[in-house]
N, C-alpha and C positions, 0 to 999 in steps of 0.2 A: 390776509393771513388766515382767517377762518376757513376760507375755501381751500387753502393749501393744506391746513391741518386735516380737513375732511378727505381731500383727494389722496393724501399720503397715509391715511389711516393712523394718524398719530394718536396715541392713547394717553399721553400726558405731556405737559410743558414745564420746563424748568426755566424760570426767568433769572438769568445770572448776569444781568446788565449792571451798570454803575448805579450806586444808590441814588444818584441825582438824575438818572434818566427817566424822569417821571412820565413823559409822553410815551416812550417805548413800553414801559411797564403797564401803563393804562391800556394801550392798544393790545398788548399780549393778553391781559386779563379779559378784555372784551371779546377778543377773538376766541380764546379758549372757552369762555362761557357760551359763545354762539355755536361753537363746534361740539359742545357737550363733553369736553375733556377737562380733567383736573389740572390745576396750575400750582406750582410751588415756587416761591420767590426766595432765592439765595441772597441773604443780606449779612455780610460779615459784621460783627459787632462794631459799634461806633466807639470813638475815643472817649475816655473818661479823664477828667482833670485830676492831677495829683498834687501833693504838697509843693508849693512854690509856683504853681501855675496861676496866671492872671488872665483867666478866660472871660470873655464877654460873648454871650450867645445872641444870635439873630435868627429870625425865622426865614429870612430870604436875603438876597443881595441888596435890596433897597434898605432893609433894616440894618445890614452891615454898614452901608454907606452912611446912614444917619448917625452911627456911633463914632465914626472916625474923627470928626473935627474936635471932639473932646478927649481924644486919646493920643494924638500925635500928628506930626506934619509929614514925615517920610514913611510911606506905606509900602510894604512888601506884599503884593497882591498875588495870591497863588490859587485863584478860583477857576483858572482856565480861560480860554479865549472867548467864551460866550457870556453874555450878560454884563459886559463891562459898561454898557450904557448907564447902569445904575450909579456908576461913580463919575460919569462925565461932567456933572455939574460942580464937582468939588475943585474949583479952580485954585484954591489956596493951598492945596496939598500936592506933594510930589509922589509919584507912583513908580515903583519898579514892578512891572507886570511880567510874570513868568508863565509861558505856555509852550506847548509842543509846536503849534503852528501860529503864524502871525494872526492876531485878531483883526477884525474889521471895525471901522468907525461905527458909532461915536465912541471915543476914548477920552479919558481925562486929558485936559490940555497939557499938563506937565507929566508926560509918561516916558519912561525908559523901558525898552522891551528886552527881555532876556528869553531867547528861544533855547529850551533845554528839555530833556526828558530824563525821568528817574530811572532806576531808584537812586535816592540821595542818601548821603551820610550826614551824621551829626556834625562832623568836622567841616564838610562842604557847606552845609546850611549855615553854620556859624560864620564861615568866611563871607558868604553872601550878605548876611545881616550886618556884619561889621564893615565890610567894604562900602556898602550902600548907606551905612549909618542909620539903619531903619529904626523907627520908633514903634512901629506896630506891624504885626503879621496878620493877614486875613486869609482864612482857609475855609474850605467846606469839610464837613465831617464825613469824609469818605471811608474812614476806618482803615484798619490793617497796618502792618508795620512798614510797608514799602514807602509810605508818604509821611510817616510819623516823625522822622528825624527833625523836621523843621520845628515841631512842637518842643522837642527836647532842647534844641538850640535856643529857641525863644525863652524857655524857662531858665536855662543857664545864664542868659544875658539879662534876665529880669524884664523882658518885654511883654506888654499886653498882647493878647491874641483874640481876634474876633473870629468866632467859630459859627459858621452858618449851619443850622440844623438841617437834617435830611427831610425831604418831603415824605409824608406817610405813604405806606403801600396802598394800592387800590383796595377799596372796601371788600372784606371777605377773603382776601388772599392770605394763605398760610405762608409764614416766613420761617426760614431755618438759617442757622448761623454759618454753615459750612457745607462742603460737598457730601460729607458723611451723613449729615442731617437730611440732605436732599434725597440721598439713596434710601435712608431709613423711612422717609415719608412716602417715597414711591413704593417701597415694599409694603408699607401699611395699607396703601391704596390698592394693592394687588397688581401694580404695574410691573414690579420686579418680583421674581421668586426669591425668597430668602437664600442668600449664599450664591445665587446665580451670577455668572459673569456677563450675561447678555444684557440687552437693552429691551425696552418695551416692544412687544410685538407690533 
């Protein structure tokens, strides 16, 4: 990546990957530093609990798995298809795993798979939670409104939610909350002329 940045005379990098794509973000930061170009990470704000929410935070998927036996037996797991090995040893629990693509083993022994892609609605998420008779929702703090409907549905049903915290950005990387913030930062760095419609030279 560093060689590509140098070869194409890239003057700045915007990391707009998923908040949990820690490896990609680390590689981008290392490559940008090696190429001597600034990097800005776009990270939409995370979710914040409100009145009626019953959130339990975990630092990672292993931590989330450790919380589950004390919270319920039927788990609606919405953390994606990767990392499910963290839950594979919980033989006494039933899982509904939702992902865009089928996950690979190891999986929890009692797993039902729901292949689906958002965006989701509060009504739809409420229906899933009721149909499955879920006791607990597990999610990553990806932020944004597109995936927040499940949190509202869980709150309305009085269900506990295990929220996996985001990994921190690479050391020294400046983060901004939205595209406008990224543009402003690039202008501050001199990569974009204020008011210009073009991109970095």
